[in-house]
C-alpha positions in Angstrom: 24.3 -20.2 133.6 22.7 -23.2 131.8 23.2 -26.6 133.3 25.4 -29.3 131.8 25.4 -33.1 131.7 28.1 -35.1 130.0 29.8 -31.9 128.9 26.9 -30.8 126.7 25.2 -27.4 127.2 21.5 -27.6 127.3 19.4 -25.7 124.8 16.0 -26.6 126.4 15.2 -26.0 130.0 11.4 -26.1 130.2 9.9 -29.3 128.7 6.2 -30.1 128.0 5.1 -33.7 127.7 1.9 -34.7 125.8 1.1 -38.4 125.8 -1.6 -40.4 124.2 -4.0 -40.9 127.2 -5.2 -44.4 126.1 -1.7 -45.8 125.6 -0.2 -47.5 128.7 3.2 -47.5 126.9 3.0 -43.8 126.3 2.1 -43.0 129.9 4.9 -45.2 131.3 7.4 -43.4 129.0 6.0 -40.0 130.1 6.7 -41.0 133.7 10.2 -42.2 132.9 11.0 -39.0 131.0 9.7 -36.8 133.8 12.1 -38.5 136.2 15.0 -38.3 133.8 14.4 -34.6 133.1 14.0 -33.7 136.7 17.2 -35.4 137.5 18.8 -33.0 135.1 17.3 -30.1 136.9 14.8 -29.3 134.2 11.2 -28.1 134.5 8.5 -30.5 133.3 4.8 -29.9 132.5 2.1 -32.3 131.4 -1.0 -31.4 129.4 -4.4 -31.8 131.1 -5.2 -35.2 129.5 -1.8 -36.8 130.3 -1.8 -35.5 133.8 -5.4 -36.8 134.4 -4.4 -40.2 133.0 -1.5 -40.3 135.5 -3.9 -39.4 138.4 -2.6 -35.8 138.7 -4.4 -32.5 138.6 -1.5 -30.1 137.7 -1.8 -30.4 133.9 -2.1 -27.4 131.6 -3.9 -27.0 128.2 -1.7 -27.6 125.1 -2.1 -24.0 124.2 -0.7 -22.8 127.5 2.1 -25.4 127.4 3.0 -24.2 123.9 3.5 -20.7 125.1 5.3 -21.4 128.3 7.9 -24.1 127.5 10.9 -24.5 125.2 10.2 -28.0 123.8 7.2 -30.3 123.6 7.6 -34.1 123.6 4.7 -35.8 121.9 4.4 -39.5 122.9 2.1 -41.6 120.7 1.5 -41.8 117.0 1.2 -39.1 114.4 -2.2 -38.1 115.7 -0.7 -37.1 119.1 1.9 -35.0 117.4 -0.7 -33.4 115.1 -2.8 -32.4 118.1 0.2 -30.5 119.4 1.8 -29.2 116.2 -1.4 -27.4 115.1 -1.2 -25.2 118.2 2.5 -24.5 118.9 4.2 -21.3 117.6 7.1 -21.7 115.2 9.5 -20.9 118.1 8.4 -24.0 120.0 9.8 -27.2 118.5 7.9 -30.5 118.8 9.6 -33.9 119.0 7.5 -36.9 118.2 8.3 -40.2 120.0 6.6 -43.0 118.1 4.5 -45.4 120.1 2.0 -45.9 117.3 2.0 -47.9 114.1 3.6 -45.7 111.3 5.0 -42.6 113.0 5.7 -40.7 109.8 6.3 -37.5 111.8 8.2 -38.9 114.8 11.8 -38.0 115.4 12.6 -40.9 117.7 11.4 -44.5 118.4 10.2 -45.4 121.8 13.4 -47.3 122.7 15.6 -44.2 121.8 13.8 -41.7 123.9 15.8 -42.0 127.1 19.1 -43.1 125.4 19.2 -40.0 123.2 17.7 -37.5 125.6 20.9 -35.5 126.1 21.3 -35.1 122.4 17.9 -33.6 122.2 18.3 -31.3 125.1 21.7 -30.0 123.9 20.1 -29.0 120.5 21.8 -31.7 118.4 18.6 -32.6 116.6 17.8 -30.6 113.4 14.8 -28.3 113.1 12.4 -29.3 110.3 10.0 -26.4 109.5 6.7 -27.7 108.1 4.0 -25.7 106.2 0.6 -25.3 107.9 -2.7 -24.2 106.5 -5.0 -21.4 107.6 -8.6 -22.5 107.0 -11.2 -19.8 107.0 -15.0 -20.4 107.2 -16.5 -17.3 105.8 -20.1 -17.6 107.1 -22.4 -19.5 109.5 -22.1 -20.4 113.2 -18.5 -21.7 112.8 -17.2 -18.6 111.1 -13.5 -18.1 111.9 -10.0 -19.2 111.0 -8.5 -22.5 112.0 -5.1 -24.2 111.5 -4.1 -27.6 110.2 -0.7 -29.3 109.7 -1.9 -32.2 107.5 -5.1 -31.3 105.7 -8.5 -29.7 105.5 -11.2 -31.9 104.2 -14.8 -31.3 103.0 -16.7 -34.5 103.1 -20.4 -35.5 102.7 -22.7 -36.0 105.7 -24.8 -38.8 104.1 -22.9 -42.0 103.6 -25.0 -43.2 100.7 -24.9 -40.0 98.6 -22.3 -38.0 96.7 -22.2 -34.2 96.8 -21.4 -31.4 94.4 -18.3 -29.2 95.1 -16.7 -26.2 93.5 -13.1 -25.1 93.6 -11.6 -21.7 92.9 -8.0 -20.6 92.8 -7.2 -17.0 93.9 -10.8 -15.9 93.2 -11.3 -17.6 89.8 -13.6 -20.6 89.6 -11.7 -23.6 88.2 -13.9 -26.7 88.6 -17.2 -28.1 89.8 -17.8 -31.8 90.1 -19.6 -34.5 92.1 -17.6 -36.5 94.6 -17.5 -37.9 98.2 -15.4 -34.9 99.2 -12.4 -32.8 98.5 -9.2 -32.2 100.5 -6.4 -29.7 100.6 -3.1 -31.2 102.0 0.3 -29.8 102.9 3.4 -31.7 101.9 3.4 -33.1 105.4 -0.2 -34.3 104.9 0.4 -35.7 101.4 1.2 -39.1 103.0 -2.0 -39.1 105.0 -5.6 -39.0 103.6 -4.3 -37.5 100.4 -2.3 -40.6 99.6 -5.3 -42.9 100.3 -7.4 -40.7 97.9 -4.9 -41.2 95.1 -3.0 -37.9 95.5 0.8 -37.5 95.0 3.4 -37.5 97.7 5.1 -34.1 98.1 8.5 -33.5 99.5 8.2 -31.5 102.8 10.5 -28.8 101.4 8.2 -28.0 98.5 6.4 -24.6 98.6 3.2 -26.2 97.4 -0.1 -27.7 98.5 -2.2 -30.4 96.8 -6.0 -30.3 96.1 -7.4 -33.8 95.7 -11.0 -34.9 94.9 -12.2 -37.8 97.0 -13.8 -40.6 94.9 -14.9 -38.1 92.1 -17.8 -39.2 89.8 -15.7 -38.3 86.8 -12.3 -39.3 85.6 -11.4 -35.8 84.7 -11.3 -34.5 88.3 -7.7 -35.2 89.2 -5.4 -34.1 92.0 -3.7 -30.7 91.4 -0.5 -29.3 93.0 -0.5 -25.5 93.3 2.0 -22.9 94.7 1.7 -21.8 98.3 0.7 -18.3 97.2 -2.6 -19.7 95.8 -5.8 -18.9 97.7 -8.1 -21.9 97.4 -11.8 -21.6 97.7 -14.0 -24.7 98.4 -17.8 -24.8 98.5 -20.6 -27.3 98.6 -23.0 -26.6 95.7 -25.8 -29.1 96.3 -29.2 -28.0 95.4 -30.9 -29.9 98.2 -31.0 -27.7 101.3 -30.8 -30.6 103.7 -27.6 -32.0 102.3 -24.5 -30.6 104.0 -20.9 -31.4 104.5 -18.4 -31.6 107.3 -15.1 -29.7 107.5 -12.5 -31.8 109.2 -9.0 -30.5 110.2 -6.2 -33.1 110.4 -8.8 -35.8 110.9 -9.2 -34.6 114.5 -11.4 -31.5 114.7 -14.5 -30.8 112.6 -18.0 -29.5 112.4 -20.9 -29.3 109.8 -21.2 -26.5 107.3 -24.3 -25.0 105.7 -24.9 -25.3 102.0 -23.2 -22.5 100.1 -20.6 -21.8 102.8 -17.2 -20.9 101.2 -14.1 -22.3 102.9 -10.9 -20.5 102.0 -7.6 -22.3 102.4 -4.2 -20.8 102.2 -0.6 -21.4 103.4 -0.1 -20.1 106.9 2.6 -17.6 107.6 3.3 -19.6 110.8 5.1 -23.0 110.3 5.4 -25.9 112.7 8.8 -26.8 113.9 9.5 -30.5 114.2 12.7 -32.0 115.6 14.5 -34.8 113.7 17.8 -36.6 114.3 20.7 -35.5 112.1 20.8 -38.9 110.3 17.0 -38.8 109.5 16.3 -39.0 105.7 12.9 -38.3 104.1 13.2 -41.0 101.4 14.5 -43.6 103.8 11.5 -42.9 106.0 9.1 -43.2 103.1 10.7 -46.5 102.0 10.4 -47.9 105.5 6.9 -46.7 106.3 5.4 -47.5 102.9 7.2 -50.9 102.5 8.8 -50.0 99.2 11.1 -53.1 99.5 14.5 -51.3 99.7 
């Protein structure tokens, strides 16, 4: 029989905690949450980096935590949550607790974490399914398929040069232009690098992705929103052999690509599950985080 506290039945019994290792506030909150959860008779697991920052050696990798627990608490900014949400299965929800600056993806503020803990554990927070990307590198030493929640970005290696890129949609070449780079963003990632690059903000519920050139050398290269069924092909077409690009996923993982390597991006069949409070509203969040003055 599941335990109760305050008359509420608990949905989650095994809790993983991933905190930003460089944040003292995040680590203090991780310790406080562990105590609170254990008082409720729940199982608590830290990831390796968080455990090490707390002077412990019992941490597990994020991949193992995602498979073994019922809920992950991500303590930090959006970067901390992204590092978890890329790797968790759809069946494992992630709750972001904002200790950063913006916290677009967070479900709670730092001062709410302990106060609203029982609401979270009893399943009173709503599940918000977010589109992820499957990013496939077709050739070279990094050949394989990777996952991103925000975006996949091809950007030039040399800071003082622009590069030539081509785009195809479902196998048909659509454009070639010179630019600093090109990105493919999910609706979740549309408020990240895409927004800074002049791309549109997409509502999280939209079944679409946006392809945005980064500082293109022509005014005709504009952001384009396409359906999730579209298979997007990106390639570096520079003639100089020494010029290459980097592929970066969510701004956190990346590696260089050889000239001519084709990167295929498509919507993943596996979505990320984020937890949000029932009163959370997407447009209110945008207005607050982007200082729209309302």
